[in-house]
KEVEX-676235 format. One line per field, with one value per residue (C-alpha): residue number from 1; chain; x, y, z. Coordinates in steps of 0.1 Angstrom, whole numbers, plus 5000, padded with zeros to 4 digits. Each point is the difference from the previous one (the first is absolute). Layout:
tormi (NUM	...) .
torke (A	...) .
u (X	...) .
v (Y	...) .
w (Z	...) .
***
This chain:
tormi (1	2	3	4	5	6	7	8	9	10	11	12	13	14	15	16	17	18	19	20	21	22	23	24	25	26	27	28	29	30	31	32	33	34	35	36	37	38	39	40	41	42	43	44	45	46	47	48	49	50	51	52	53	54	55	56	57	58	59	60	61	62	63	64	65	66	67	68	69	70	71	72	73	74	75	76	77	78	79	80	81	82	83	84	85	86	87	88	89	90	91	92	93	94	95	96	97	98	99	100	101	102	103	104	105	106	107	108	109	110	111	112	113	114	115	116	117	118	119	120	121	122	123	124	125	126	127	128	129	130	131	132	133	134	135	136	137	138	139	140	141	142	143	144	145	146	147	148	149	150	151	152	153	154	155	156	157	158	159	160	161	162	163	164	165	166	167	168	169	170	171	172	173	174	175	176	177	178	179	180	181	182	183	184	185	186	187	188	189	190	191	192	193	194	195	196	197	198	199) .
torke (A	A	A	A	A	A	A	A	A	A	A	A	A	A	A	A	A	A	A	A	A	A	A	A	A	A	A	A	A	A	A	A	A	A	A	A	A	A	A	A	A	A	A	A	A	A	A	A	A	A	A	A	A	A	A	A	A	A	A	A	A	A	A	A	A	A	A	A	A	A	A	A	A	A	A	A	A	A	A	A	A	A	A	A	A	A	A	A	A	A	A	A	A	A	A	A	A	A	A	A	A	A	A	A	A	A	A	A	A	A	A	A	A	A	A	A	A	A	A	A	A	A	A	A	A	A	A	A	A	A	A	A	A	A	A	A	A	A	A	A	A	A	A	A	A	A	A	A	A	A	A	A	A	A	A	A	A	A	A	A	A	A	A	A	A	A	A	A	A	A	A	A	A	A	A	A	A	A	A	A	A	A	A	A	A	A	A	A	A	A	A	A	A	A	A	A	A	A	A) .
u (4342	5036	5023	5029	5012	4992	5009	5018	4985	4966	4971	4972	4983	4998	4987	4991	5006	4985	5001	5008	5032	5006	5025	5003	4999	5015	4965	4997	5035	4989	4969	5018	5026	4969	4986	5032	4991	4973	5006	5032	5003	4983	4996	5000	4982	4989	4972	5010	4966	4979	4962	4993	5026	5027	5038	5013	5028	5030	4996	4992	5038	5012	4976	5012	5036	4992	4983	5027	5025	4978	4994	5037	5008	4976	4994	4976	4985	4992	4989	4981	4978	4964	4982	4964	4992	4973	5010	4984	5020	5032	4994	4992	5033	5019	4985	5013	5037	4995	4982	4981	5013	4976	4991	4991	4995	5017	4984	4994	4964	4990	5011	4980	4968	5007	5003	4972	4976	5011	4972	5010	4967	4995	4987	5018	5033	5016	4987	5018	5030	5004	4998	5034	5018	4995	5006	5026	4990	5025	4983	5000	4980	4985	4994	4979	4966	4991	4962	4992	4998	5036	5015	5014	5023	5011	5027	5016	5037	5018	5026	5027	4996	4973	5005	4964	5018	5023	4987	5012	4979	5016	5034	4995	4989	5026	5024	4983	4999	5037	4985	5013	4996	5031	4981	4973	5020	5021	5038	5007	4982	5004	5020	4979	4970	5017	5011	4968	4976	5021	5003) .
v (9345	5003	5021	5020	5006	4981	5015	4978	4985	4984	5026	4995	5030	5012	5032	4994	5034	4996	5027	5013	5013	5021	5013	4991	5032	5013	4997	4966	4991	5023	4981	4965	5013	5011	4967	4982	5017	4974	4970	4979	5003	5021	4985	5025	4983	5009	4978	4986	5014	5026	4994	5040	5012	4992	5005	5032	5015	4976	4968	4971	4989	5036	5004	4968	5012	5032	4979	4975	5027	5017	4967	4991	5034	5001	4980	4971	5008	4971	5009	4976	4998	4985	4981	5013	5037	5004	5009	4966	4980	5014	4995	4964	4997	5014	4977	4968	5018	5010	4971	5008	5036	5027	5015	5039	5018	5032	5031	5036	5016	5000	4965	4988	5018	4979	4966	5005	5014	4981	4978	4965	4987	4983	5020	4980	5002	5027	4985	4966	5018	5022	4963	4992	5033	5033	5032	5023	5036	5029	5038	5015	5033	4991	4970	4968	4993	4965	4991	4986	4965	5000	5023	4971	4987	5033	5019	5034	5001	5031	5013	5028	5031	5007	4983	5012	5017	4972	4976	4986	5018	5034	4984	4991	5035	5017	4978	5011	5035	5003	5010	4988	4961	4990	5006	4977	4971	4973	5009	4964	5000	5036	4990	4973	5025	5025	4976	4982	5031	5025	4981) .
w (2374	4991	5026	4984	5034	5033	5036	5020	5032	5008	5006	5020	4987	4963	4983	4962	4985	4963	4974	4966	5009	4970	5013	5037	5022	5033	5011	4992	5021	5028	5003	4998	5027	5023	4994	5013	5035	5004	4976	4995	4963	4973	4967	4970	4971	4966	4979	4967	4987	5014	5005	4990	4980	4974	5003	4987	5010	5016	4988	5028	4996	5007	5032	5013	4997	5019	5025	5004	5006	5026	5020	4998	5017	5026	5031	4998	4967	4973	4963	4978	4971	5005	4972	5013	4996	5030	5034	5012	4976	5008	5038	4992	4982	5026	5023	4982	5008	5036	5015	5033	5002	5008	4968	4996	4967	5003	4978	5003	5005	4961	4996	5030	4986	4966	5018	5022	4975	4970	4981	5004	4990	5032	5030	5025	4983	5023	5032	4990	4985	5038	5012	4986	5006	5015	4983	5012	4987	4999	4999	4965	4999	5031	5022	4987	5023	4989	5002	5036	4987	4988	5029	5019	4969	4988	5021	4994	4995	5015	4977	5003	4979	4974	4966	4987	4970	4993	4973	4968	4980	5016	4995	4962	4994	5018	4978	4968	5010	5014	5035	5032	4998	5023	5031	4991	4991	5022	4996	4995	4966	4989	4971	4992	4997	4982	4976	4994	5000	4982	4970) .
***
């Protein structure tokens, strides 16, 4: 894992927020800020290669530049690129930088469903993964209700406002169609988003 921005100070608890960030949205930032009410630091991280899709739209370098600016303008935010693509791999890489800090994986309901139902080729993989970190899950088109066997390691994150309709896909579509895209993007990167996605 390589950091492009590192928050100052020691963190006793860290939420690892992994995603494609194509581009980062106001919902991503709101989720990170909500998590800072329950952890000391949020790490925004993008994998160098995705396990289930290819890079399109912004390049890895462009996405890292946007995440770097967001992290630098926020409180207790860090940004990095991970070598591994699976959430478990990313969390393990983060662990090597944060030592004994309590680790949580921050995500929305849709991502939580993917994490807990992905075919890892090992029936016990999810159980072992959740022994290493908890999931901190924000509602997205409803609250996530995990299977009973995972419930103790899956926490619900309370967020202010409703960001169900705020997604990277919708933001890219609004940019292509000339719609209202500025309400969907963090102000700190609006100029970068316009330059990258309106080419």
